[in-house]
N, C-alpha and C positions, 0 to 999 in steps of 0.2 A: 351843491348840486342836489336836486331833488330826485333825479332818476337817471338811468343809463342813457336814455335818449337825449337828455339835456347835456350830458357830458360829451357824447358823440358829436352833437351839434356844435359845442364849444370848440372841440378839437378841429373839426372841419373848418370852422370859421377862422381859427388861428392859422391853419395851413393856407387857406385861400388868400389871406391878407399878408402872408409872410413875403417880404421882398426878395428872398432868395429861392423861392419855390416857383418853378416855371409851370409845372402841372402835377396832378396827383391822380392816382387810380385806386379805387377801393378793391382790395383783394378779397377781403372778408369782413363782415360786420355781424355781430350778434348782439341783440338788444333784448335782454330778459328782465326788464324792470330794475332789479337791483344788482345785476351782474351783467357783464358783457365782454366782448372781445372785438378789438379792431386790428386790422392788418391793412396798411396802406403802403403804396409804393410812390414815392415822390421823385420827380426829376427836378434837379436844382438848376439855377440859371447858368452855372459853369459846366453843365453837362453831367455833373455828379448824380448819384443815386442815394436816396435815403429810404430804407425800409423800416417801417414802424410796426411793431407788434406789441400789444398789451392786453392782458386779461386782467380784469378789474372788478371790484365790487363797490357799491355805494352803501355806506353804513353811516347812519346818523348825519346824512347830508354831505359826507366827505368821501372822496375817491380814495380807495385803497388798491394800489397796484399789486396784484398777486404774482404776476409773471410779466416781464418785459424784455424786449430785445430791440435796440435801435441801432441799425447797421448802416454805416455811411461809407460809400465808395466814391473814388474819383471817376472821371469820365473814361479811364482805361480799366475800370473795375478793380482797382487796387484798394484794399482796405485802408481807410483813413482812421476810423474809430468804430468800435462797437461797444455800447453800454448794455449790460444785461445783468440778470440776477439768477442765472443758472447756477445751481448749488454744486459746483465742482472744484472750486478753489478754496478748500477748507481752511488754509493757513492765512488767508488775507484778513486783516483786521476789520474790513468792511463786509466780510462774508455775509450774504452771498453776492453783494453788489460789487461790481468791478468794471473795468474798461480794458479793451484790447486797443491799445493806442499805437497806431502806425503799423500794426501787423498782428497776426494771430498770436505770436509768441510773446509779445510785449504786454503782459497782463499786469495791471496795476490796481491797487485798491482805489475805490471811488465810492462816494456817497450815492445813495439812491437818487435817481434822476427821473424826471417825467418828460413828456413830449415838449413842453415849453422850455425846459432847461436845455434839451438837446438842440432845439431850433435856435435858441439864443447862442449856444456855443458854436454852432455851425456858422451863424451870422458873424460872430466875433472872429472866427478863424478865416472866413472868406474875405472879410474886410481887411484883416491884417495882411493876408496874401495879396490882395489888390493894392494896398498901400505900398507894400515892399516890392511890387512888380514881379513876383514869382508866379 
């Protein structure tokens, strides 16, 4: 990536082409050449919601995520998963990266993720759910 605008364009394109995204809305975007912020709200084809929030920098052509929160809810607004790097679970081996999986209280270690990782995981889980008939 050469600059923030290029990264934002790539993320928007990824979202627009994703088969499990019905629509998305820009909540906030900041493009400051080498640093930026994106906040998007996506409606998924199953009626679920995905809120994406990432503050990042472009250094040497690479994206460095400084702060992220990817919050996925079902159509009844129950938490399915939230990946984030808020520094409040000091004992996790992947600190500050973690996931709230299936509920706020189920906090698990998790490697750092990006928007592409989260969209891929959502696609995997939705396809698995569809195949199992749940």
